[in-house]
Every structure is written in C-alpha cells, then in structure tokens.
C-alpha positions in Angstrom: -2.8 -4.6 5.9 0.5 -6.2 4.3 1.9 -6.0 0.8 0.6 -9.7 0.2 -2.7 -9.1 0.6 -3.0 -5.6 -0.8 -1.3 -7.1 -4.2 -4.1 -10.1 -4.1 -7.0 -7.7 -3.5 -5.1 -5.2 -6.4 -5.2 -8.0 -8.8 -8.4 -8.8 -8.5 -9.2 -5.8 -9.1 -7.5 -5.4 -12.1 -9.2 -8.2 -13.0 -12.5 -7.6 -13.0 -11.7 -3.8 -14.7 -10.0 -5.5 -17.5 -13.1 -8.2 -17.8 -15.6 -5.4 -17.6 -13.1 -3.2 -20.9 -12.1 -0.8 -18.5 -8.6 0.8 -18.3 -7.9 2.7 -15.2 -5.0 4.7 -13.4 -5.0 4.1 -9.6 -3.9 7.2 -7.6 -1.9 5.4 -4.4 -0.4 6.5 -1.3 3.1 5.9 0.1 1.9 3.2 2.3 4.4 0.5 3.2 2.4 -2.2 1.1 1.7 0.4 -2.0 5.8 0.2 -2.2 6.7 -3.1 -2.6 9.2 -3.8 -5.2 10.1 -6.9 -6.9 12.9 -7.8 -9.1 12.5 -7.4 -13.0 14.5 -11.0 -13.3 13.8 -14.7 -13.5 14.2 -15.3 -9.1 11.5 -16.3 -7.0 12.7 -15.7 -3.3 11.2 -18.9 -1.1 8.0 -18.4 0.1 8.2 -15.8 3.0 11.9 -14.7 2.1 12.8 -11.4 0.6 15.8 -9.8 0.2 15.7 -8.0 3.4 14.9 -11.7 5.3 16.9 -13.9 3.2 18.8 -16.7 4.2 22.7 -16.5 3.3 22.0 -19.0 1.0 19.1 -17.4 -0.8 21.0 -14.2 -0.9 23.9 -16.4 -3.1 21.3 -17.9 -5.1 20.2 -14.5 -6.0 23.3 -13.1 -7.0 24.2 -16.5 -8.9 21.4 -16.0 -10.6 22.2 -12.8 -11.7 25.8 -13.5 -12.6 26.9 -11.2 -10.3 30.8 -11.5 -8.8 30.7 -12.6 -5.0 33.3 -13.9 -2.7 31.8 -17.1 -1.6 33.2 -17.0 1.8 31.3 -13.3 2.4 29.5 -12.7 4.8 25.4 -12.3 5.0 25.6 -8.4 5.3 27.8 -8.1 2.3 25.8 -10.5 0.0 22.6 -8.2 1.7 24.2 -5.2 0.2 24.9 -6.4 -3.3 21.6 -7.7 -3.7 20.0 -4.4 -2.6 22.3 -2.5 -4.9 21.2 -5.0 -7.6 17.7 -5.1 -6.7 17.2 -1.1 -6.7 18.5 -0.6 -10.2 16.6 -3.9 -11.5 13.6 -3.8 -9.7 9.7 -2.3 -10.4 6.8 -1.5 -7.8 4.8 -5.1 -7.8 1.6 -3.1 -8.3 2.9 -1.7 -11.6 3.7 -4.9 -12.4 0.5 -5.9 -11.7 -1.4 -3.2 -13.6 0.7 -3.5 -16.7 -0.6 -7.2 -16.7 -4.4 -5.9 -17.3 -3.8 -2.7 -19.0 -3.9 -0.7 -15.8 -1.5 2.4 -15.0 -0.4 2.9 -11.4 0.2 6.9 -10.3 1.9 7.1 -7.3 0.7 10.7 -4.8 3.4 12.4 -3.9 4.5 11.9 -0.1 2.3 13.6 2.7 -0.3 15.6 0.1 -3.5 14.5 1.7 -4.9 17.0 -0.1 -5.6 14.7 -3.1 -6.4 11.9 -0.9 -10.4 12.1 -0.6 -10.0 8.9 1.7 -8.1 11.1 4.1 -11.4 13.0 4.4 -13.8 10.2 4.9 -11.1 8.9 7.7 -11.3 12.2 9.7 -15.3 12.6 9.7 -15.3 8.8 11.1 -12.7 9.5 14.2 -14.3 13.0 14.6 -17.6 11.1 15.3 -15.4 8.8 17.3 -13.6 11.1 19.7 -16.9 13.9 20.0 -19.1 10.6 21.4 -16.6 8.9 23.4 -15.9 12.4 24.8 -19.1 13.1 25.6 -19.7 9.5 27.3 -20.4 10.6 30.9 -19.4 7.2 32.2 -15.1 6.9 32.1 -15.5 3.0 32.3 -17.0 3.1 28.8 -15.4 5.6 26.9 -12.5 3.1 25.9 -13.9 -0.2 25.8 -13.8 -2.2 22.4 -17.6 -2.4 22.4 -17.8 1.3 22.3 -15.0 2.1 19.8 -16.8 -0.9 17.4 -20.3 1.2 18.2 -18.9 4.6 17.5 -16.8 3.6 14.4 -19.8 2.4 13.1 -21.5 5.7 13.4 -19.0 7.6 11.8 -18.7 5.4 8.8 -22.7 5.9 8.1 -21.9 9.3 8.3 -20.0 8.7 5.6 -22.5 9.0 2.5 -22.5 9.1 -1.1 -22.9 13.3 -1.0 -20.2 13.5 1.3 -17.6 11.7 -0.9 -19.1 13.8 -3.5 -17.5 16.8 -1.2 -14.4 14.9 -0.5 -13.9 14.5 -4.3 -14.7 18.1 -4.9 -12.3 19.1 -2.4 -9.8 17.6 -4.2 -10.6 18.8 -7.9 -10.6 22.2 -6.3 -7.2 21.7 -4.9 -5.7 20.2 -7.8 -7.5 23.6 -9.8 -5.8 26.2 -7.2 -2.5 24.9 -7.4 
C-alpha cells in the first residue's frame, strides 16, 4: 500500500458513505500512508514529486508561491529546509482534507496501541494459522513455498469469521472501558 492508492480508496469510501447519507468517524493507525501531509495553500507539486524528492526548481517555485524569501543561489538542502519548515506549519493530513470534503472526521489512534485496533487480532489469527500449519508440515521443502503460503493464508482468512470479528471489537470495547 502507498499513500496514493490509500487516498484513492479512502476518497471512494468517503463518497459512498456520503451518498448513503452517513457521516463517519474513521479511526486510523499510524501507518505511513495514513500520515501523508498536504499543503493548505495553492501549490501543486509536479506529478511524482513532493517536498522530499523535489527538484531545486520545484522547491524555488514552492517558496515563491508562498512569498517566502530565500537566496536565489541557495543550495537545494537550504531550500528543502525552508520548505519543510513552512510545510509543517501550514499543512494538514491529506486524509483529514478528504474526509472533511465529504462531511466525515478522522481520529488518529495513539502509536503502538494495538489494543484499540481490532484488525490486529484478525492479523494475529491469520499469522498463527500460517505458523501452526507451516510448522506441522513434515516436508521441509514444502514449508516455505509461495504456493503453501498462499494456501495457508487463505485458511487463516477463512478463520476470521463474523463472530470472531465481533469478539475482537468486544475486546477493544472492554479495553476502553477498563482504561
């Protein structure tokens, strides 16, 4: 997953919910593709470029757009620093902007709080299924093939039933009540 794919899927989800008349709050973890920031101003980075991989010309254009003074002969690292400073003060997370456009909210979970993320229990069920079956395979040559891994992943996913998901959410609710 990357930020572009995630934002496209997130936007589709927001549009669908809006069409159904639903206003949602999305709980997101700290995956890098959730945390992509975008400028709140009127500047579009060229396709495939952003503040960290921009050409010197792109950085100069950004600074000029926001009327930030800089030495025209400044080296690229100096321009990057100016852009980073301005950007961090004048930017928001892209997912927040998308959600707000469609009447939704984004709530970020604290880092490393797997207890608040029921999906982590589902991943655990899948990983345990794969590990258990892989370890029980008597033929060592079959343990680590892509074909075997795919079959085991499918078995693991099949174990994550609606009832099990309800339990995962119940565990999260209990954790919240307790703390």
